[in-house]
PDB file of N, CA, C and O in Angstrom:
ATOM      1  N   MET A   1      28.683 -11.731  -7.469  1.00  0.00           N
ATOM      2  CA  MET A   1      28.451 -11.162  -8.698  1.00  0.00           C
ATOM      3  C   MET A   1      28.471  -9.645  -8.618  1.00  0.00           C
ATOM      4  O   MET A   1      27.980  -9.118  -7.620  1.00  0.00           O
ATOM      5  N   THR A   2      28.970  -8.934  -9.536  1.00  0.00           N
ATOM      6  CA  THR A   2      29.285  -7.499  -9.284  1.00  0.00           C
ATOM      7  C   THR A   2      27.939  -6.773 -10.201  1.00  0.00           C
ATOM      8  O   THR A   2      27.226  -7.479 -10.914  1.00  0.00           O
ATOM      9  N   VAL A   3      27.776  -5.640 -10.094  1.00  0.00           N
ATOM     10  CA  VAL A   3      26.900  -4.689 -10.551  1.00  0.00           C
ATOM     11  C   VAL A   3      27.174  -4.930 -12.163  1.00  0.00           C
ATOM     12  O   VAL A   3      26.240  -5.324 -12.861  1.00  0.00           O
ATOM     13  N   ASN A   4      28.218  -4.734 -12.624  1.00  0.00           N
ATOM     14  CA  ASN A   4      28.230  -4.866 -14.269  1.00  0.00           C
ATOM     15  C   ASN A   4      28.014  -6.353 -14.689  1.00  0.00           C
ATOM     16  O   ASN A   4      27.474  -6.575 -15.773  1.00  0.00           O
ATOM     17  N   ASP A   5      28.413  -7.399 -13.875  1.00  0.00           N
ATOM     18  CA  ASP A   5      28.067  -8.619 -14.289  1.00  0.00           C
ATOM     19  C   ASP A   5      26.529  -8.862 -14.454  1.00  0.00           C
ATOM     20  O   ASP A   5      26.013  -9.499 -15.372  1.00  0.00           O
ATOM     21  N   ALA A   6      25.932  -8.299 -13.496  1.00  0.00           N
ATOM     22  CA  ALA A   6      24.525  -8.510 -13.269  1.00  0.00           C
ATOM     23  C   ALA A   6      23.629  -7.621 -14.258  1.00  0.00           C
ATOM     24  O   ALA A   6      22.480  -7.948 -14.558  1.00  0.00           O
ATOM     25  N   LEU A   7      24.172  -6.634 -14.668  1.00  0.00           N
ATOM     26  CA  LEU A   7      23.575  -5.629 -15.671  1.00  0.00           C
ATOM     27  C   LEU A   7      23.638  -6.343 -16.842  1.00  0.00           C
ATOM     28  O   LEU A   7      22.566  -6.400 -17.443  1.00  0.00           O
ATOM     29  N   ARG A   8      24.712  -6.990 -17.424  1.00  0.00           N
ATOM     30  CA  ARG A   8      24.972  -7.725 -18.558  1.00  0.00           C
ATOM     31  C   ARG A   8      23.930  -8.908 -18.643  1.00  0.00           C
ATOM     32  O   ARG A   8      23.237  -9.131 -19.636  1.00  0.00           O
ATOM     33  N   LEU A   9      23.911  -9.594 -17.541  1.00  0.00           N
ATOM     34  CA  LEU A   9      22.882 -10.663 -17.487  1.00  0.00           C
ATOM     35  C   LEU A   9      21.430 -10.192 -17.718  1.00  0.00           C
ATOM     36  O   LEU A   9      20.613 -10.772 -18.433  1.00  0.00           O
ATOM     37  N   ILE A  10      21.235  -9.123 -17.052  1.00  0.00           N
ATOM     38  CA  ILE A  10      19.611  -8.730 -17.057  1.00  0.00           C
ATOM     39  C   ILE A  10      19.405  -8.206 -18.648  1.00  0.00           C
ATOM     40  O   ILE A  10      18.462  -8.577 -19.346  1.00  0.00           O
ATOM     41  N   ALA A  11      20.395  -7.333 -19.068  1.00  0.00           N
ATOM     42  CA  ALA A  11      20.161  -6.905 -20.484  1.00  0.00           C
ATOM     43  C   ALA A  11      19.963  -8.013 -21.569  1.00  0.00           C
ATOM     44  O   ALA A  11      19.066  -7.996 -22.413  1.00  0.00           O
ATOM     45  N   GLY A  12      20.964  -9.024 -21.429  1.00  0.00           N
ATOM     46  CA  GLY A  12      20.853 -10.069 -22.227  1.00  0.00           C
ATOM     47  C   GLY A  12      19.480 -10.930 -22.039  1.00  0.00           C
ATOM     48  O   GLY A  12      18.913 -11.437 -23.007  1.00  0.00           O
ATOM     49  N   PHE A  13      19.036 -11.039 -20.805  1.00  0.00           N
ATOM     50  CA  PHE A  13      17.784 -11.581 -20.489  1.00  0.00           C
ATOM     51  C   PHE A  13      16.543 -10.962 -21.102  1.00  0.00           C
ATOM     52  O   PHE A  13      15.629 -11.621 -21.598  1.00  0.00           O
ATOM     53  N   PHE A  14      16.591  -9.518 -21.020  1.00  0.00           N
ATOM     54  CA  PHE A  14      15.456  -8.851 -21.547  1.00  0.00           C
ATOM     55  C   PHE A  14      15.381  -8.881 -22.995  1.00  0.00           C
ATOM     56  O   PHE A  14      14.278  -8.837 -23.539  1.00  0.00           O
ATOM     57  N   VAL A  15      16.648  -8.965 -23.796  1.00  0.00           N
ATOM     58  CA  VAL A  15      16.616  -8.850 -25.131  1.00  0.00           C
ATOM     59  C   VAL A  15      16.212 -10.345 -25.688  1.00  0.00           C
ATOM     60  O   VAL A  15      15.500 -10.480 -26.683  1.00  0.00           O
ATOM     61  N   LEU A  16      16.700 -11.366 -25.000  1.00  0.00           N
ATOM     62  CA  LEU A  16      16.236 -12.734 -25.549  1.00  0.00           C
ATOM     63  C   LEU A  16      14.906 -12.981 -25.096  1.00  0.00           C
ATOM     64  O   LEU A  16      14.279 -13.844 -25.710  1.00  0.00           O
ATOM     65  N   LEU A  17      14.287 -12.332 -24.040  1.00  0.00           N
ATOM     66  CA  LEU A  17      12.772 -12.540 -23.634  1.00  0.00           C
ATOM     67  C   LEU A  17      11.966 -11.471 -24.665  1.00  0.00           C
ATOM     68  O   LEU A  17      10.844 -11.826 -25.024  1.00  0.00           O
ATOM     69  N   SER A  18      12.316 -10.599 -24.998  1.00  0.00           N
ATOM     70  CA  SER A  18      11.492  -9.741 -26.092  1.00  0.00           C
ATOM     71  C   SER A  18      11.457 -10.389 -27.410  1.00  0.00           C
ATOM     72  O   SER A  18      10.419 -10.458 -28.069  1.00  0.00           O
ATOM     73  N   ILE A  19      12.544 -10.846 -27.784  1.00  0.00           N
ATOM     74  CA  ILE A  19      12.759 -11.655 -29.110  1.00  0.00           C
ATOM     75  C   ILE A  19      11.726 -12.748 -29.097  1.00  0.00           C
ATOM     76  O   ILE A  19      10.984 -12.864 -30.072  1.00  0.00           O
ATOM     77  N   LEU A  20      11.610 -13.624 -27.983  1.00  0.00           N
ATOM     78  CA  LEU A  20      10.717 -14.685 -27.819  1.00  0.00           C
ATOM     79  C   LEU A  20       9.206 -14.177 -28.023  1.00  0.00           C
ATOM     80  O   LEU A  20       8.412 -14.565 -28.880  1.00  0.00           O
ATOM     81  N   LEU A  21       9.020 -13.278 -27.090  1.00  0.00           N
ATOM     82  CA  LEU A  21       7.653 -12.846 -27.220  1.00  0.00           C
ATOM     83  C   LEU A  21       7.015 -12.074 -28.498  1.00  0.00           C
ATOM     84  O   LEU A  21       5.828 -11.912 -28.778  1.00  0.00           O
ATOM     85  N   ALA A  22       8.190 -11.647 -29.189  1.00  0.00           N
ATOM     86  CA  ALA A  22       7.852 -11.016 -30.671  1.00  0.00           C
ATOM     87  C   ALA A  22       7.700 -12.298 -31.739  1.00  0.00           C
ATOM     88  O   ALA A  22       7.123 -12.272 -32.825  1.00  0.00           O
ATOM     89  N   TYR A  23       8.246 -13.193 -31.240  1.00  0.00           N
ATOM     90  CA  TYR A  23       8.158 -14.373 -32.224  1.00  0.00           C
ATOM     91  C   TYR A  23       6.728 -15.305 -31.969  1.00  0.00           C
ATOM     92  O   TYR A  23       5.943 -15.804 -32.775  1.00  0.00           O
ATOM     93  N   PHE A  24       6.763 -15.301 -30.623  1.00  0.00           N
ATOM     94  CA  PHE A  24       5.433 -16.196 -30.392  1.00  0.00           C
ATOM     95  C   PHE A  24       4.221 -15.415 -30.308  1.00  0.00           C
ATOM     96  O   PHE A  24       3.177 -16.044 -30.479  1.00  0.00           O
ATOM     97  N   PHE A  25       4.131 -14.035 -30.053  1.00  0.00           N
ATOM     98  CA  PHE A  25       2.969 -13.245 -29.612  1.00  0.00           C
ATOM     99  C   PHE A  25       2.763 -12.220 -30.784  1.00  0.00           C
ATOM    100  O   PHE A  25       1.917 -12.370 -31.665  1.00  0.00           O
ATOM    101  N   HIS A  26       3.733 -11.036 -30.684  1.00  0.00           N
ATOM    102  CA  HIS A  26       3.386  -9.763 -31.677  1.00  0.00           C
ATOM    103  C   HIS A  26       4.824  -9.386 -31.790  1.00  0.00           C
ATOM    104  O   HIS A  26       5.725  -9.527 -30.964  1.00  0.00           O
ATOM    105  N   PRO A  27       4.850  -8.805 -33.156  1.00  0.00           N
ATOM    106  CA  PRO A  27       6.208  -8.163 -33.294  1.00  0.00           C
ATOM    107  C   PRO A  27       6.421  -6.892 -32.819  1.00  0.00           C
ATOM    108  O   PRO A  27       7.498  -6.360 -33.089  1.00  0.00           O
ATOM    109  N   ALA A  28       5.517  -6.236 -32.094  1.00  0.00           N
ATOM    110  CA  ALA A  28       5.707  -5.111 -31.347  1.00  0.00           C
ATOM    111  C   ALA A  28       6.464  -5.078 -30.182  1.00  0.00           C
ATOM    112  O   ALA A  28       6.760  -4.017 -29.633  1.00  0.00           O
ATOM    113  N   TRP A  29       6.859  -6.378 -29.693  1.00  0.00           N
ATOM    114  CA  TRP A  29       7.708  -6.579 -28.571  1.00  0.00           C
ATOM    115  C   TRP A  29       9.213  -6.408 -28.758  1.00  0.00           C
ATOM    116  O   TRP A  29      10.079  -6.353 -27.885  1.00  0.00           O
ATOM    117  N   LEU A  30       9.371  -6.317 -30.418  1.00  0.00           N
ATOM    118  CA  LEU A  30      10.772  -5.758 -30.662  1.00  0.00           C
ATOM    119  C   LEU A  30      10.994  -4.260 -30.056  1.00  0.00           C
ATOM    120  O   LEU A  30      12.124  -3.865 -29.766  1.00  0.00           O
ATOM    121  N   LEU A  31      10.006  -3.579 -29.912  1.00  0.00           N
ATOM    122  CA  LEU A  31      10.148  -2.090 -29.673  1.00  0.00           C
ATOM    123  C   LEU A  31      10.994  -2.412 -28.245  1.00  0.00           C
ATOM    124  O   LEU A  31      12.076  -1.854 -28.064  1.00  0.00           O
ATOM    125  N   PHE A  32      10.481  -3.274 -27.317  1.00  0.00           N
ATOM    126  CA  PHE A  32      11.285  -3.465 -26.028  1.00  0.00           C
ATOM    127  C   PHE A  32      12.793  -3.731 -26.273  1.00  0.00           C
ATOM    128  O   PHE A  32      13.644  -3.235 -25.534  1.00  0.00           O
ATOM    129  N   THR A  33      13.078  -4.461 -27.242  1.00  0.00           N
ATOM    130  CA  THR A  33      14.472  -4.718 -27.555  1.00  0.00           C
ATOM    131  C   THR A  33      15.249  -3.472 -27.826  1.00  0.00           C
ATOM    132  O   THR A  33      16.363  -3.271 -27.344  1.00  0.00           O
ATOM    133  N   GLY A  34      14.548  -2.545 -28.709  1.00  0.00           N
ATOM    134  CA  GLY A  34      15.206  -1.332 -29.213  1.00  0.00           C
ATOM    135  C   GLY A  34      15.331  -0.375 -27.834  1.00  0.00           C
ATOM    136  O   GLY A  34      16.328   0.299 -27.578  1.00  0.00           O
ATOM    137  N   PHE A  35      14.268  -0.440 -27.096  1.00  0.00           N
ATOM    138  CA  PHE A  35      14.581   0.256 -25.670  1.00  0.00           C
ATOM    139  C   PHE A  35      15.680  -0.070 -24.821  1.00  0.00           C
ATOM    140  O   PHE A  35      16.378   0.778 -24.265  1.00  0.00           O
ATOM    141  N   VAL A  36      15.844  -1.423 -24.716  1.00  0.00           N
ATOM    142  CA  VAL A  36      17.055  -1.882 -24.083  1.00  0.00           C
ATOM    143  C   VAL A  36      18.210  -1.463 -24.818  1.00  0.00           C
ATOM    144  O   VAL A  36      19.126  -0.992 -24.144  1.00  0.00           O
ATOM    145  N   ALA A  37      18.360  -1.533 -26.056  1.00  0.00           N
ATOM    146  CA  ALA A  37      19.612  -1.055 -26.987  1.00  0.00           C
ATOM    147  C   ALA A  37      19.834   0.300 -26.610  1.00  0.00           C
ATOM    148  O   ALA A  37      20.955   0.617 -26.212  1.00  0.00           O
ATOM    149  N   LEU A  38      18.869   1.191 -26.685  1.00  0.00           N
ATOM    150  CA  LEU A  38      19.005   2.589 -26.572  1.00  0.00           C
ATOM    151  C   LEU A  38      19.565   2.982 -25.139  1.00  0.00           C
ATOM    152  O   LEU A  38      20.390   3.887 -25.008  1.00  0.00           O
ATOM    153  N   ASN A  39      19.045   2.214 -24.025  1.00  0.00           N
ATOM    154  CA  ASN A  39      19.550   2.349 -22.914  1.00  0.00           C
ATOM    155  C   ASN A  39      21.002   2.072 -22.566  1.00  0.00           C
ATOM    156  O   ASN A  39      21.669   2.798 -21.828  1.00  0.00           O
ATOM    157  N   LEU A  40      21.446   0.948 -23.164  1.00  0.00           N
ATOM    158  CA  LEU A  40      22.713   0.464 -23.292  1.00  0.00           C
ATOM    159  C   LEU A  40      23.621   1.504 -23.806  1.00  0.00           C
ATOM    160  O   LEU A  40      24.647   1.850 -23.221  1.00  0.00           O
ATOM    161  N   MET A  41      23.190   2.004 -24.959  1.00  0.00           N
ATOM    162  CA  MET A  41      24.120   3.123 -25.726  1.00  0.00           C
ATOM    163  C   MET A  41      24.146   4.235 -24.774  1.00  0.00           C
ATOM    164  O   MET A  41      25.274   4.685 -24.576  1.00  0.00           O
ATOM    165  N   GLN A  42      23.184   4.794 -24.134  1.00  0.00           N
ATOM    166  CA  GLN A  42      23.025   5.931 -23.516  1.00  0.00           C
ATOM    167  C   GLN A  42      23.961   5.556 -22.169  1.00  0.00           C
ATOM    168  O   GLN A  42      24.607   6.475 -21.666  1.00  0.00           O
ATOM    169  N   SER A  43      24.017   4.544 -21.728  1.00  0.00           N
ATOM    170  CA  SER A  43      24.920   4.439 -20.278  1.00  0.00           C
ATOM    171  C   SER A  43      26.312   4.194 -20.944  1.00  0.00           C
ATOM    172  O   SER A  43      27.188   4.490 -20.130  1.00  0.00           O
ATOM    173  N   ALA A  44      26.769   3.814 -21.982  1.00  0.00           N
ATOM    174  CA  ALA A  44      28.068   3.958 -22.622  1.00  0.00           C
ATOM    175  C   ALA A  44      28.599   5.287 -22.567  1.00  0.00           C
ATOM    176  O   ALA A  44      29.760   5.512 -22.227  1.00  0.00           O
ATOM    177  N   PHE A  45      27.784   6.164 -22.890  1.00  0.00           N
ATOM    178  CA  PHE A  45      28.277   7.823 -22.744  1.00  0.00           C
ATOM    179  C   PHE A  45      28.316   8.400 -21.582  1.00  0.00           C
ATOM    180  O   PHE A  45      29.223   9.182 -21.299  1.00  0.00           O
ATOM    181  N   THR A  46      27.113   8.028 -20.552  1.00  0.00           N
ATOM    182  CA  THR A  46      26.983   8.788 -19.312  1.00  0.00           C
ATOM    183  C   THR A  46      27.338   8.022 -18.227  1.00  0.00           C
ATOM    184  O   THR A  46      27.347   8.430 -17.066  1.00  0.00           O
ATOM    185  N   ARG A  47      27.662   6.794 -18.633  1.00  0.00           N
ATOM    186  CA  ARG A  47      28.484   5.840 -17.494  1.00  0.00           C
ATOM    187  C   ARG A  47      27.188   5.830 -16.248  1.00  0.00           C
ATOM    188  O   ARG A  47      27.507   5.646 -15.074  1.00  0.00           O
ATOM    189  N   TRP A  48      26.007   6.005 -16.565  1.00  0.00           N
ATOM    190  CA  TRP A  48      24.892   5.843 -15.539  1.00  0.00           C
ATOM    191  C   TRP A  48      23.647   5.011 -16.336  1.00  0.00           C
ATOM    192  O   TRP A  48      23.278   5.252 -17.486  1.00  0.00           O
ATOM    193  N   CYS A  49      23.167   4.106 -15.553  1.00  0.00           N
ATOM    194  CA  CYS A  49      21.929   3.359 -15.819  1.00  0.00           C
ATOM    195  C   CYS A  49      20.849   3.317 -14.649  1.00  0.00           C
ATOM    196  O   CYS A  49      21.253   3.449 -13.494  1.00  0.00           O
ATOM    197  N   PRO A  50      19.722   3.168 -14.858  1.00  0.00           N
ATOM    198  CA  PRO A  50      18.969   3.116 -13.787  1.00  0.00           C
ATOM    199  C   PRO A  50      18.924   1.729 -13.166  1.00  0.00           C
ATOM    200  O   PRO A  50      18.623   1.561 -11.984  1.00  0.00           O
ATOM    201  N   MET A  51      19.208   0.821 -13.932  1.00  0.00           N
ATOM    202  CA  MET A  51      19.250  -0.466 -13.337  1.00  0.00           C
ATOM    203  C   MET A  51      20.639  -0.696 -12.404  1.00  0.00           C
ATOM    204  O   MET A  51      20.582  -1.504 -11.477  1.00  0.00           O
ATOM    205  N   MET A  52      21.604  -0.127 -12.615  1.00  0.00           N
ATOM    206  CA  MET A  52      22.732  -0.071 -11.829  1.00  0.00           C
ATOM    207  C   MET A  52      22.407   0.638 -10.416  1.00  0.00           C
ATOM    208  O   MET A  52      22.899   0.166  -9.391  1.00  0.00           O
ATOM    209  N   THR A  53      21.657   1.660 -10.374  1.00  0.00           N
ATOM    210  CA  THR A  53      21.150   2.108  -9.255  1.00  0.00           C
ATOM    211  C   THR A  53      20.431   1.040  -8.348  1.00  0.00           C
ATOM    212  O   THR A  53      20.697   0.928  -7.152  1.00  0.00           O
ATOM    213  N   ILE A  54      19.576   0.326  -8.949  1.00  0.00           N
ATOM    214  CA  ILE A  54      18.805  -0.655  -8.281  1.00  0.00           C
ATOM    215  C   ILE A  54      19.544  -1.763  -7.725  1.00  0.00           C
ATOM    216  O   ILE A  54      19.259  -2.273  -6.641  1.00  0.00           O
ATOM    217  N   LEU A  55      20.657  -2.199  -8.594  1.00  0.00           N
ATOM    218  CA  LEU A  55      21.362  -3.347  -8.284  1.00  0.00           C
ATOM    219  C   LEU A  55      22.284  -2.946  -7.008  1.00  0.00           C
ATOM    220  O   LEU A  55      22.547  -3.730  -6.097  1.00  0.00           O
ATOM    221  N   ARG A  56      22.687  -1.738  -7.077  1.00  0.00           N
ATOM    222  CA  ARG A  56      23.587  -1.279  -5.909  1.00  0.00           C
ATOM    223  C   ARG A  56      22.631  -1.201  -4.568  1.00  0.00           C
ATOM    224  O   ARG A  56      23.040  -1.569  -3.466  1.00  0.00           O
ATOM    225  N   LYS A  57      21.375  -0.703  -4.783  1.00  0.00           N
ATOM    226  CA  LYS A  57      20.656  -0.585  -3.685  1.00  0.00           C
ATOM    227  C   LYS A  57      20.267  -1.998  -3.250  1.00  0.00           C
ATOM    228  O   LYS A  57      19.873  -2.162  -2.096  1.00  0.00           O
ATOM    229  N   ALA A  58      20.344  -2.945  -4.025  1.00  0.00           N
ATOM    230  CA  ALA A  58      20.009  -4.352  -3.717  1.00  0.00           C
ATOM    231  C   ALA A  58      21.140  -4.938  -2.982  1.00  0.00           C
ATOM    232  O   ALA A  58      20.908  -5.928  -2.288  1.00  0.00           O
ATOM    233  N   GLY A  59      22.406  -4.434  -3.044  1.00  0.00           N
ATOM    234  CA  GLY A  59      23.460  -4.855  -2.251  1.00  0.00           C
ATOM    235  C   GLY A  59      24.615  -5.514  -3.085  1.00  0.00           C
ATOM    236  O   GLY A  59      25.483  -6.160  -2.499  1.00  0.00           O
ATOM    237  N   LEU A  60      24.632  -5.356  -4.453  1.00  0.00           N
ATOM    238  CA  LEU A  60      25.852  -5.741  -5.246  1.00  0.00           C
ATOM    239  C   LEU A  60      26.759  -4.638  -5.317  1.00  0.00           C
ATOM    240  O   LEU A  60      26.310  -3.493  -5.267  1.00  0.00           O
ATOM    241  N   LYS A  61      28.029  -4.860  -5.431  1.00  0.00           N
ATOM    242  CA  LYS A  61      29.119  -4.341  -5.193  1.00  0.00           C
ATOM    243  C   LYS A  61      29.796  -3.828  -6.754  1.00  0.00           C
ATOM    244  O   LYS A  61      29.592  -4.596  -7.694  1.00  0.00           O
ATOM    245  N   ASP A  62      30.359  -2.921  -6.947  1.00  0.00           N
ATOM    246  CA  ASP A  62      30.939  -2.529  -8.009  1.00  0.00           C
ATOM    247  C   ASP A  62      32.419  -3.396  -8.108  1.00  0.00           C
ATOM    248  O   ASP A  62      33.157  -3.620  -7.148  1.00  0.00           O
ATOM    249  N   GLY A  63      32.633  -3.787  -9.411  1.00  0.00           N
ATOM    250  CA  GLY A  63      33.687  -4.688  -9.830  1.00  0.00           C
ATOM    251  C   GLY A  63      34.892  -3.824  -9.830  1.00  0.00           C
ATOM    252  O   GLY A  63      35.987  -4.290 -10.146  1.00  0.00           O
TER     253      GLY A  63
END
């Protein structure tokens, strides 16, 4: 698995998790979904994401 693949997997998991938490517990969890979206948009322009740094340090390779 490459860094980009893992990043997409983690982002999708976080969005799904926050939607489920908002549905079952409290709508404020949707703020976390917004945070993930803003981070994805920021990384599209800067080509840098904190999670990518973490994944590279964990040993995943760039695709």
